[in-house]
C-alpha positions in Angstrom: -13.4 -21.0 -178.8 -10.6 -22.9 -180.5 -10.2 -24.7 -183.7 -11.1 -28.3 -183.0 -10.2 -31.3 -185.2 -12.5 -34.2 -185.9 -16.1 -34.5 -185.0 -16.1 -32.5 -181.8 -16.4 -29.3 -183.9 -19.3 -26.8 -183.6 -20.6 -28.1 -186.9 -21.5 -31.4 -185.2 -22.8 -29.9 -181.9 -26.4 -29.8 -180.8 -26.0 -26.1 -179.8 -24.9 -24.9 -183.2 -27.3 -23.4 -185.8 -26.1 -22.6 -189.3 -29.1 -23.1 -191.5 -29.4 -20.1 -193.9 -33.0 -19.4 -193.1 -32.2 -19.3 -189.3 -29.3 -16.9 -189.8 -31.5 -14.6 -191.9 -34.1 -14.6 -189.2 -31.6 -13.9 -186.4 -29.7 -11.2 -188.4 -32.4 -9.0 -189.7 -31.3 -7.3 -193.0 -28.7 -9.9 -193.7 -30.2 -10.7 -197.1 -29.9 -7.0 -198.0 -26.1 -7.3 -197.7 -25.9 -10.8 -199.1 -27.8 -13.9 -197.8 -27.5 -16.8 -195.4 -26.3 -18.9 -198.3 -23.3 -16.7 -199.1 -20.2 -18.7 -200.0 -18.0 -16.5 -197.7 -20.0 -17.7 -194.7 -19.1 -21.3 -195.5 -20.6 -23.4 -192.6 -20.3 -20.7 -189.9 -23.2 -20.2 -187.5 -24.5 -19.4 -184.1 -23.8 -21.2 -180.8 -27.0 -21.1 -178.8 -25.1 -22.0 -175.6 -22.5 -19.1 -175.9 -24.6 -16.7 -178.0 -21.7 -16.2 -180.4 -21.3 -16.3 -184.2 -18.6 -18.9 -184.8 -16.7 -20.9 -187.4 -18.0 -24.4 -187.8 -14.5 -25.5 -187.1 -14.5 -24.1 -183.6 -15.3 -26.2 -180.5 -15.4 -26.1 -176.7 -15.5 -28.4 -173.7 -19.4 -28.2 -173.6 -19.7 -30.0 -177.0 -22.8 -32.3 -177.3 -23.1 -34.4 -180.4 -26.1 -33.5 -182.6 -28.5 -36.3 -183.5 
């Protein structure tokens, strides 16, 4: 993954999930350490395509715009 400028970032991709409730469900016990709404997380999330936790600023050649 690489930092990607503009709208082709993970944040705007259909494969990217970063909703706090989703992250808390995926990472059992996350809310015992902090929460899915923690400020240090910013907009980071999970790429369902690559099965990786990524920065929202990352991107790849398999980007598909979210609707």
